[in-house]
TITOR-290678 format. One record per residue (C-alpha): residue number from 1; residue in three letters; x negated, y negated, z negated. Coordinates in steps of 0.05 Angstrom, whole numbers. Layout:
REM residues N
+-----+---------+--------+--------+--------+
| num | residuo |     xx |     yy |     zz |
+-----+---------+--------+--------+--------+
| NUM |     ALA |      X |      Y |      Z |
...
+-----+---------+--------+--------+--------+
***
This chain:
REM residues 226
+-----+---------+--------+--------+--------+
| num | residuo |     xx |     yy |     zz |
+-----+---------+--------+--------+--------+
|   1 |     MET |      0 |      0 |     -6 |
|   2 |     LYS |    -61 |    -48 |     -9 |
|   3 |     LEU |    -61 |    -63 |     72 |
|   4 |     LEU |     12 |    -72 |     69 |
|   5 |     LYS |      0 |   -120 |     18 |
|   6 |     ASP |    -52 |   -150 |     49 |
|   7 |     ARG |    -13 |   -166 |    115 |
|   8 |     PHE |     39 |   -192 |     75 |
|   9 |     ASP |      7 |   -243 |     43 |
|  10 |     THR |    -11 |   -266 |    109 |
|  11 |     LEU |     60 |   -262 |    145 |
|  12 |     SER |     84 |   -299 |     74 |
|  13 |     ASP |     33 |   -358 |     74 |
|  14 |     ALA |     63 |   -362 |    145 |
|  15 |     ILE |    132 |   -364 |    125 |
|  16 |     ILE |    120 |   -425 |     82 |
|  17 |     ALA |     93 |   -459 |    131 |
|  18 |     ILE |    147 |   -458 |    183 |
|  19 |     VAL |    199 |   -472 |    132 |
|  20 |     MET |    161 |   -529 |    104 |
|  21 |     THR |    144 |   -557 |    173 |
|  22 |     ILE |    227 |   -548 |    191 |
|  23 |     LEU |    243 |   -580 |    129 |
|  24 |     VAL |    196 |   -648 |    154 |
|  25 |     LEU |    230 |   -640 |    228 |
|  26 |     GLU |    302 |   -643 |    197 |
|  27 |     ILE |    293 |   -715 |    164 |
|  28 |     SER |    327 |   -763 |    215 |
|  29 |     ILE |    293 |   -825 |    234 |
|  30 |     PRO |    356 |   -883 |    227 |
|  31 |     SER |    364 |   -930 |    276 |
|  32 |     SER |    377 |   -999 |    223 |
|  33 |     MET |    374 |  -1025 |    160 |
|  34 |     LYS |    425 |   -991 |    136 |
|  35 |     GLY |    408 |   -928 |    142 |
|  36 |     LEU |    351 |   -935 |    105 |
|  37 |     PRO |    384 |   -909 |     39 |
|  38 |     HIS |    408 |   -849 |     79 |
|  39 |     LEU |    331 |   -842 |     92 |
|  40 |     PHE |    311 |   -843 |     20 |
|  41 |     GLU |    354 |   -793 |      8 |
|  42 |     GLN |    328 |   -749 |     56 |
|  43 |     VAL |    262 |   -750 |     36 |
|  44 |     ALA |    267 |   -739 |    -38 |
|  45 |     LEU |    305 |   -675 |    -16 |
|  46 |     PHE |    249 |   -659 |     21 |
|  47 |     LEU |    202 |   -664 |    -45 |
|  48 |     LEU |    246 |   -637 |    -81 |
|  49 |     SER |    253 |   -568 |    -37 |
|  50 |     PHE |    169 |   -587 |    -23 |
|  51 |     ILE |    155 |   -563 |   -102 |
|  52 |     ILE |    217 |   -513 |    -99 |
|  53 |     ILE |    176 |   -479 |    -47 |
|  54 |     ILE |    107 |   -489 |    -69 |
|  55 |     ASN |    131 |   -463 |   -149 |
|  56 |     PHE |    155 |   -406 |   -113 |
|  57 |     TRP |     84 |   -388 |    -66 |
|  58 |     TYR |     47 |   -406 |   -137 |
|  59 |     HIS |     85 |   -358 |   -187 |
|  60 |     ARG |     88 |   -307 |   -122 |
|  61 |     PHE |      2 |   -319 |   -118 |
|  62 |     GLN |      8 |   -312 |   -193 |
|  63 |     ALA |     44 |   -240 |   -194 |
|  64 |     MET |      7 |   -218 |   -137 |
|  65 |     ARG |    -64 |   -224 |   -161 |
|  66 |     ALA |    -51 |   -176 |   -221 |
|  67 |     THR |    -58 |   -116 |   -172 |
|  68 |     ASP |    -93 |   -105 |   -103 |
|  69 |     LYS |    -41 |    -57 |    -94 |
|  70 |     THR |     38 |    -60 |    -77 |
|  71 |     THR |     96 |    -13 |    -87 |
|  72 |     PHE |    153 |     -9 |    -46 |
|  73 |     ARG |    207 |    -33 |    -87 |
|  74 |     THR |    161 |    -96 |    -95 |
|  75 |     PHE |    148 |    -97 |    -31 |
|  76 |     LEU |    224 |    -97 |     -9 |
|  77 |     MET |    236 |   -160 |    -59 |
|  78 |     ASP |    184 |   -204 |    -38 |
|  79 |     VAL |    218 |   -183 |     34 |
|  80 |     ILE |    286 |   -210 |      8 |
|  81 |     ALA |    259 |   -271 |    -21 |
|  82 |     HIS |    229 |   -290 |     40 |
|  83 |     ALA |    286 |   -279 |     77 |
|  84 |     ILE |    326 |   -326 |     21 |
|  85 |     LEU |    265 |   -373 |     31 |
|  86 |     ALA |    273 |   -377 |     99 |
|  87 |     LEU |    352 |   -413 |     90 |
|  88 |     PHE |    320 |   -474 |     51 |
|  89 |     PRO |    321 |   -527 |    111 |
|  90 |     LEU |    395 |   -501 |    124 |
|  91 |     ALA |    413 |   -517 |     45 |
|  92 |     THR |    377 |   -587 |     45 |
|  93 |     LYS |    415 |   -596 |    112 |
|  94 |     MET |    483 |   -581 |     82 |
|  95 |     LEU |    465 |   -629 |     14 |
|  96 |     VAL |    451 |   -694 |     57 |
|  97 |     GLU |    505 |   -674 |    107 |
|  98 |     PHE |    561 |   -630 |     79 |
|  99 |     ASP |    626 |   -670 |     57 |
| 100 |     VAL |    647 |   -632 |      6 |
| 101 |     ARG |    588 |   -648 |    -53 |
| 102 |     TRP |    596 |   -579 |    -96 |
| 103 |     VAL |    592 |   -530 |    -43 |
| 104 |     GLY |    525 |   -559 |    -16 |
| 105 |     ILE |    499 |   -568 |    -89 |
| 106 |     LEU |    522 |   -484 |    -97 |
| 107 |     PHE |    495 |   -464 |    -41 |
| 108 |     PHE |    418 |   -506 |    -53 |
| 109 |     GLY |    425 |   -476 |   -126 |
| 110 |     GLY |    441 |   -400 |   -111 |
| 111 |     ILE |    378 |   -402 |    -58 |
| 112 |     ASN |    335 |   -430 |   -122 |
| 113 |     LEU |    368 |   -381 |   -167 |
| 114 |     LEU |    352 |   -321 |   -121 |
| 115 |     THR |    293 |   -331 |   -102 |
| 116 |     GLY |    280 |   -349 |   -178 |
| 117 |     VAL |    299 |   -279 |   -199 |
| 118 |     LEU |    269 |   -231 |   -150 |
| 119 |     VAL |    202 |   -264 |   -160 |
| 120 |     ASN |    208 |   -257 |   -230 |
| 121 |     CYS |    224 |   -186 |   -220 |
| 122 |     MET |    167 |   -182 |   -177 |
| 123 |     THR |    128 |   -203 |   -241 |
| 124 |     TYR |    158 |   -162 |   -286 |
| 125 |     GLU |    134 |    -93 |   -237 |
| 126 |     LEU |     65 |   -120 |   -217 |
| 127 |     ALA |     45 |   -131 |   -286 |
| 128 |     MET |     70 |    -82 |   -326 |
| 129 |     LYS |     30 |    -35 |   -275 |
| 130 |     ALA |    -32 |    -77 |   -296 |
| 131 |     VAL |    -20 |    -69 |   -365 |
| 132 |     LYS |      5 |     12 |   -347 |
| 133 |     ASN |    -63 |     15 |   -325 |
| 134 |     SER |   -110 |    -20 |   -370 |
| 135 |     PRO |   -149 |     28 |   -400 |
| 136 |     ASP |   -136 |      8 |   -478 |
| 137 |     LYS |    -58 |      4 |   -465 |
| 138 |     GLY |    -14 |     29 |   -525 |
| 139 |     GLU |     59 |     37 |   -535 |
| 140 |     GLU |     61 |    -25 |   -587 |
| 141 |     ALA |     27 |    -66 |   -533 |
| 142 |     ILE |     54 |    -39 |   -473 |
| 143 |     GLN |    126 |    -57 |   -510 |
| 144 |     MET |    109 |   -127 |   -537 |
| 145 |     PHE |     91 |   -148 |   -470 |
| 146 |     ASN |    159 |   -110 |   -434 |
| 147 |     ASP |    188 |   -161 |   -491 |
| 148 |     TRP |    155 |   -224 |   -475 |
| 149 |     LEU |    156 |   -216 |   -397 |
| 150 |     ASN |    240 |   -202 |   -407 |
| 151 |     ARG |    237 |   -267 |   -454 |
| 152 |     ARG |    206 |   -308 |   -404 |
| 153 |     ALA |    245 |   -282 |   -345 |
| 154 |     ILE |    324 |   -294 |   -383 |
| 155 |     GLY |    284 |   -362 |   -406 |
| 156 |     SER |    278 |   -375 |   -331 |
| 157 |     LEU |    341 |   -356 |   -304 |
| 158 |     VAL |    384 |   -385 |   -361 |
| 159 |     ALA |    350 |   -458 |   -347 |
| 160 |     ASP |    358 |   -448 |   -274 |
| 161 |     ILE |    441 |   -420 |   -285 |
| 162 |     VAL |    449 |   -482 |   -332 |
| 163 |     LEU |    426 |   -530 |   -280 |
| 164 |     LEU |    467 |   -507 |   -239 |
| 165 |     ALA |    529 |   -511 |   -278 |
| 166 |     ILE |    507 |   -588 |   -299 |
| 167 |     SER |    500 |   -610 |   -218 |
| 168 |     LEU |    563 |   -575 |   -205 |
| 169 |     CYS |    603 |   -610 |   -249 |
| 170 |     PHE |    566 |   -676 |   -238 |
| 171 |     ASN |    567 |   -668 |   -163 |
| 172 |     THR |    558 |   -745 |   -146 |
| 173 |     ILE |    493 |   -740 |   -176 |
| 174 |     GLY |    482 |   -676 |   -189 |
| 175 |     VAL |    431 |   -667 |   -133 |
| 176 |     TYR |    391 |   -718 |   -162 |
| 177 |     ILE |    391 |   -672 |   -230 |
| 178 |     TYR |    357 |   -606 |   -187 |
| 179 |     ILE |    290 |   -672 |   -198 |
| 180 |     LEU |    277 |   -652 |   -263 |
| 181 |     MET |    263 |   -577 |   -275 |
| 182 |     PRO |    227 |   -560 |   -207 |
| 183 |     LEU |    176 |   -622 |   -226 |
| 184 |     LEU |    176 |   -591 |   -310 |
| 185 |     LYS |    160 |   -517 |   -276 |
| 186 |     PHE |    114 |   -552 |   -232 |
| 187 |     ILE |     76 |   -577 |   -288 |
| 188 |     SER |     75 |   -511 |   -333 |
| 189 |     ASN |     54 |   -473 |   -272 |
| 190 |     PHE |     -6 |   -511 |   -264 |
| 191 |     ARG |    -27 |   -521 |   -332 |
| 192 |     HIS |    -18 |   -441 |   -336 |
| 193 |     GLY |    -56 |   -434 |   -275 |
| 194 |     ARG |   -116 |   -480 |   -290 |
| 195 |     ALA |   -123 |   -445 |   -359 |
| 196 |     MET |   -118 |   -380 |   -315 |
| 197 |     GLU |   -173 |   -397 |   -269 |
| 198 |     THR |   -219 |   -425 |   -330 |
| 199 |     ALA |   -207 |   -353 |   -359 |
| 200 |     TYR |   -226 |   -316 |   -292 |
| 201 |     GLN |   -286 |   -357 |   -285 |
| 202 |     GLU |   -314 |   -340 |   -353 |
| 203 |     GLY |   -296 |   -267 |   -334 |
| 204 |     GLN |   -251 |   -242 |   -370 |
| 205 |     SER |   -189 |   -203 |   -335 |
| 206 |     PHE |   -118 |   -197 |   -323 |
| 207 |     GLN |   -101 |   -159 |   -381 |
| 208 |     GLU |   -134 |   -205 |   -428 |
| 209 |     ILE |   -119 |   -266 |   -405 |
| 210 |     LEU |    -41 |   -237 |   -413 |
| 211 |     LYS |    -56 |   -221 |   -495 |
| 212 |     GLN |    -86 |   -285 |   -507 |
| 213 |     ARG |    -12 |   -317 |   -472 |
| 214 |     MET |     26 |   -265 |   -513 |
| 215 |     SER |    -17 |   -291 |   -578 |
| 216 |     ALA |     -4 |   -361 |   -560 |
| 217 |     ASP |     66 |   -356 |   -553 |
| 218 |     LYS |     74 |   -318 |   -605 |
| 219 |     ASN |     36 |   -367 |   -653 |
| 220 |     HIS |     81 |   -419 |   -621 |
| 221 |     SER |    145 |   -394 |   -641 |
| 222 |     ALA |    131 |   -369 |   -715 |
| 223 |     SER |    106 |   -440 |   -712 |
| 224 |     SER |    176 |   -467 |   -689 |
| 225 |     SER |    214 |   -424 |   -736 |
| 226 |     ASN |    182 |   -451 |   -795 |
+-----+---------+--------+--------+--------+
***
């Protein structure tokens, strides 16, 4: 499955590049000054979609670097996630042009939600595979890691659902509410990625990095409860 993983990684980069190009091409140039507010809205939605796609790409990259091989189930989820991701240009266009705003928000939010669920499932499967193949694995450590991954995935899912619900309830400004969560995820991914890159440069393995992150999250939860 290593060859399949490598080839699909290349295809993934190409798909994302095409999607981003289409997003730019969908921005229409106004013919007068009156069209500038509409142009700014389109640019804002493009930047929002760009950040969401970058978050997807980076989250997938972190999951795939856990192992040099994939599984067929992970590959299938990866294919479905990219198929849904390719609908982002259509969803963005609906947010701008469709006259029933909540329909566009639901379509856009549904794509964001489904891709998030799929990439979290991929992360879970590949990370659990890496931990189970670790030489110092133990039943207690595997269970702790399983619980930790589930908590993070459920937290992300709940946040996306709540954000979608708020946007649907206040659909006049709902599209702008979407700006906050992707930005926060982007900042969080950047901080975690920088920490992981430093750890890799120091010679730590993927399993060691995960143990440190689990310990840090556990200590943070304990201090918050106190």
